[in-house]
C-alpha positions as CSV (number, residue, x, y, z in Angstrom):
1,M,-58.5,44.1,-7.2
2,K,-58.6,40.6,-8.7
3,K,-59.3,38.1,-6.6
4,V,-57.4,34.8,-7.6
5,S,-58.9,31.7,-6.4
6,A,-57.2,28.9,-4.4
7,K,-56.2,26.3,-7.6
8,Q,-54.2,29.4,-9.6
9,F,-52.6,30.1,-5.5
10,D,-51.7,26.8,-5.6
11,K,-50.0,27.0,-9.2
12,T,-48.3,29.7,-9.0
13,L,-46.7,28.5,-5.4
14,K,-46.0,25.0,-6.8
15,K,-44.1,27.3,-9.6
16,V,-41.9,29.1,-7.3
17,F,-40.9,26.1,-5.4
18,L,-39.9,24.5,-8.3
19,I,-37.7,28.0,-9.3
20,L,-36.4,27.6,-5.6
21,I,-35.4,24.4,-6.5
22,L,-33.7,25.1,-9.4
23,I,-31.6,27.6,-8.2
24,V,-30.3,26.1,-5.2
25,F,-29.1,23.1,-7.3
26,V,-27.1,25.4,-9.8
27,F,-26.3,27.9,-7.1
28,G,-25.7,25.7,-4.1
29,C,-24.1,22.5,-5.5
30,P,-20.8,23.4,-7.2
31,N,-19.1,21.8,-10.2
32,P,-16.1,19.9,-9.6
33,P,-12.6,21.9,-10.4
34,Q,-12.0,21.7,-13.9
35,P,-7.8,21.1,-14.8
36,P,-5.9,23.3,-16.8
37,E,-5.5,21.9,-20.2
38,T,-1.6,21.9,-19.5
39,L,0.7,19.4,-16.9
40,P,2.5,21.6,-14.5
41,A,6.6,21.5,-15.5
42,D,7.5,20.2,-12.2
43,F,4.7,17.4,-11.3
44,E,5.7,14.4,-9.5
45,V,3.9,11.6,-7.9
46,S,5.0,9.6,-5.0
47,Y,2.7,6.2,-4.1
48,E,3.4,3.8,-1.1
49,S,0.4,1.3,0.1
50,G,0.6,-1.9,2.1
51,A,-0.7,-4.1,5.0
52,T,-0.1,-2.4,8.7
53,H,2.1,-5.6,8.6
54,L,5.2,-5.4,7.1
55,E,5.5,-9.4,6.1
56,W,2.2,-9.4,4.2
57,G,3.8,-6.7,1.7
58,H,3.5,-3.1,0.4
59,Y,4.2,-1.1,-2.8
60,E,6.0,2.1,-3.3
61,L,5.4,4.0,-6.8
62,S,7.7,7.4,-7.9
63,I,7.2,9.3,-10.9
64,D,9.7,12.1,-11.3
65,S,8.7,15.6,-13.3
66,Q,10.2,13.8,-16.5
67,G,8.1,10.8,-16.6
68,K,10.7,8.7,-15.1
69,A,9.0,5.9,-12.4
70,V,10.2,3.2,-10.6
71,F,7.1,1.0,-8.8
72,E,8.7,-1.7,-5.9
73,K,7.0,-4.4,-4.0
74,T,8.1,-6.5,-1.4
75,M,7.6,-8.8,1.2
76,E,9.7,-7.9,4.7
77,T,13.1,-6.5,3.3
78,A,14.5,-10.1,1.8
79,L,11.3,-10.5,-1.2
80,S,11.6,-7.4,-3.6
81,K,11.3,-6.8,-7.5
82,K,11.4,-3.3,-9.2
83,Y,10.6,-2.2,-12.0
84,E,11.2,0.5,-14.6
85,F,9.8,2.4,-16.8
86,D,8.0,5.9,-18.8
87,V,5.5,7.8,-18.1
88,S,4.0,10.0,-20.9
89,E,2.6,13.2,-20.6
90,S,-0.6,12.7,-21.4
91,E,-0.8,9.3,-19.0
92,R,0.6,11.8,-16.0
93,K,-2.1,14.6,-17.3
94,K,-5.0,12.0,-16.1
95,I,-3.4,11.3,-12.4
96,F,-3.0,15.4,-12.3
97,D,-6.5,15.6,-13.5
98,A,-8.0,13.1,-10.8
99,V,-5.7,15.3,-8.3
100,V,-7.5,18.6,-9.3
101,I,-11.2,17.8,-9.6
102,N,-10.9,15.5,-6.5
103,N,-9.6,18.5,-4.3
104,F,-6.9,16.3,-3.3
105,F,-4.6,19.4,-2.3
106,G,-8.0,20.7,0.0
107,L,-8.1,16.9,1.5
108,N,-6.6,16.3,5.4
109,D,-2.8,15.2,5.9
110,N,-4.0,12.1,7.7
111,Y,-7.1,10.1,7.9
112,N,-6.8,7.3,10.4
113,D,-9.6,4.6,12.1
114,P,-8.1,4.2,15.4
115,S,-10.6,1.2,16.2
116,I,-9.1,-1.0,13.8
117,M,-5.6,-2.8,14.5
118,D,-5.1,-4.6,11.8
119,G,-5.2,-3.5,8.2
120,G,-3.4,-1.1,5.8
121,F,-2.1,2.5,4.7
122,T,-1.8,4.4,1.6
123,K,0.1,7.7,1.3
124,I,0.2,9.9,-1.8
125,S,2.9,12.7,-1.9
126,I,1.8,15.2,-5.1
127,K,4.3,17.8,-6.3
128,A,2.8,20.6,-8.6
129,N,3.0,24.4,-9.5
130,G,5.6,24.9,-6.7
131,K,3.7,23.3,-3.7
132,R,3.7,19.9,-2.4
133,K,0.8,17.9,-0.3
134,T,1.0,14.6,1.6
135,V,-1.9,12.5,2.2
136,L,-2.0,9.6,5.1
137,V,-4.5,7.3,4.8
138,V,-5.0,4.2,7.6
139,N,-7.6,1.8,7.9
140,S,-9.9,3.8,6.2
141,S,-11.4,5.3,3.4
142,V,-11.6,9.1,1.7
143,D,-13.7,9.1,-1.4
144,Q,-11.5,11.9,-3.3
145,F,-8.4,10.3,-2.0
146,D,-9.6,6.7,-3.1
147,K,-10.2,8.4,-6.7
148,V,-6.9,9.5,-6.7
149,E,-5.3,6.0,-5.7
150,N,-7.4,4.7,-8.5
151,E,-6.2,6.5,-11.0
152,I,-2.3,5.6,-10.0
153,G,-3.5,1.6,-9.6
154,R,-4.5,1.9,-13.1
155,L,-1.8,3.3,-14.8
156,I,0.7,0.7,-12.7
157,T,-1.9,-2.0,-13.9
158,H,-1.6,-1.0,-18.0
159,K,2.4,-0.9,-17.6
160,I,3.0,-4.2,-15.5
161,G,0.2,-6.1,-16.1
162,E,-2.4,-7.5,-13.7
163,E,0.7,-9.1,-11.7
164,A,1.6,-5.8,-10.5
165,F,-0.2,-5.9,-7.1
166,S,0.4,-9.8,-6.6
167,F,3.5,-11.5,-4.6
168,Q,3.3,-14.5,-6.5
169,D,6.2,-13.9,-8.6
170,L,8.1,-13.2,-5.9
171,M,7.5,-16.7,-4.3
172,D,8.1,-18.1,-7.5
173,E,11.5,-16.7,-7.6
174,Y,12.7,-18.5,-4.7
175,P,11.2,-21.9,-4.4
176,E,11.7,-24.2,-1.4
177,K,13.6,-26.5,-2.7
178,E,16.0,-24.3,-4.3
179,I,16.9,-22.2,-1.4
180,P,20.7,-22.4,-1.1
181,K,22.4,-23.7,2.3
182,E,22.9,-20.1,3.7
183,F,19.0,-19.4,4.2
184,Y,18.8,-21.9,6.3
185,C,17.8,-21.0,10.0
186,I,20.7,-21.0,12.3
187,K,20.7,-21.4,16.0
188,D,20.0,-18.0,18.7
189,D,23.5,-17.0,20.3
190,D,22.5,-18.9,23.4
191,C,22.6,-22.0,21.9
192,A,26.2,-22.0,21.1
193,E,26.6,-22.3,25.2
194,C,25.2,-25.8,24.3
195,S,28.1,-28.7,25.0
196,N,27.3,-30.9,22.2
197,S,29.7,-30.7,19.4
198,E,27.1,-32.2,17.3
199,C,24.2,-30.2,18.5
200,S,26.8,-27.0,18.0
201,N,27.1,-27.2,14.4
202,K,23.7,-28.2,13.3
203,D,22.0,-25.9,10.8
204,F,18.5,-27.0,12.3
205,V,16.9,-28.0,9.3
206,E,17.0,-31.6,11.4
207,E,16.0,-31.8,15.0
208,A,19.2,-30.5,17.4
209,N,19.7,-32.9,20.8
210,C,21.4,-32.1,23.2
211,P,22.3,-34.6,26.5
212,G,20.2,-33.3,28.8
213,N,19.9,-30.4,27.1
214,R,17.9,-29.3,24.3
215,C,19.1,-26.7,22.2
216,G,15.6,-26.1,21.0
217,T,15.4,-24.5,24.6
218,Y,17.2,-21.9,24.5
219,I,16.5,-20.9,21.0
220,K,13.9,-17.4,21.3
221,E,13.2,-16.6,17.9
222,C,14.0,-18.1,14.3
223,K,17.3,-16.8,13.1
224,C,18.2,-16.9,9.6
225,V,22.0,-15.6,8.1
226,S,19.2,-14.0,5.7
227,N,15.9,-12.4,5.8
228,Y,14.3,-14.9,3.6
229,C,12.7,-16.6,6.7
230,T,10.9,-13.9,7.8
231,A,9.5,-13.0,4.5
232,L,7.9,-15.9,4.8
233,L,6.5,-15.5,7.7
234,G,9.2,-16.8,9.8
235,N,9.2,-18.6,13.0
236,S,8.5,-22.4,12.4
237,F,10.1,-24.2,15.2
238,E,8.4,-25.9,17.5
239,D,9.2,-27.0,21.1
240,S,10.2,-30.3,20.8
241,G,13.7,-28.4,19.5
242,E,12.8,-29.6,15.6
243,I,13.8,-26.8,13.9
244,S,12.8,-26.5,9.8
245,R,13.7,-23.4,7.0
246,C,11.4,-20.5,8.8
């Protein structure tokens, strides 16, 4: 029997070790799923994202199986802007590919970080091949989910432009100097008890005084004829009773 030197044994051991590493790399790290060549006929996308406080704004997108899309951004319930556009099959296929590659249908339904009180949320719902999957992520980050969202975001920006995720255009459509009188803040119902006729008729753009009984003490919140004031972050009155536009 031929004797193997320590040097030869060491070389052999290294080769075996390298082969084992190669086997683990090839068979232990599966490649991501490969999407099919064709887009499912029933493919639909629903996307919603925003802050946990509605007045900070949120976005919604829906794409039906025919490629008809509606994107809307909203601040509170008063200020909103809607865009309608067509999404080609190849554009929808990019989103579908991201869904397949990132195993979207295999994700949990909910991801939430309870340690964060103020933050944001994103919800994506996908329909494909007769199945629907909805995933909600709140104050958290999930890599596979984020990659699908990024593909959706790229589509929105491509169709609408960089201003798609900005609320400045909403604000520009309602400059303060053009706010009609019906958008002024009005009195709380409790203030109607005030006996001073001038005070009762105030629209509260100016200070409202009642002899011995200031209306401001009765106001619990700044109410508006429309939700415009609330959408602009609401409540700007002071203890003095001086009420300005919200």
